[in-house]
Phi, psi and omega in degrees: 000146179290135171098334181309130174077014176238121190280001177238159181228143180299136179091346180267168186242141182222152175266128183225166167250130174289115186252353183199167179247136174279167180300330183261009168093358172290148168281157174237124179242164176222141173236113178062033186089341181285124188285136177231125173268125184244122178282134183081003173278139182244135179321124179088356183272140163264125189220161177262125183237149170255122173295113177258356173194139177239117175269178183295319189241354179207179174222159176249146178204167178226139176304127176241358175206000000 
């Protein structure tokens, strides 16, 4: 089933802290250990993100606030 074992859902919003930087410059955050690549996120920022896509082992999101 889609979504099993993933603590985030596409289209939902979450408040996260950017705790790393990806190779392509995106911020990286975690929700319950699940990796989220955040477009527009800077290291150390606490931001609200909207999940745009959920993959098997990670999610993509964008800063909305």
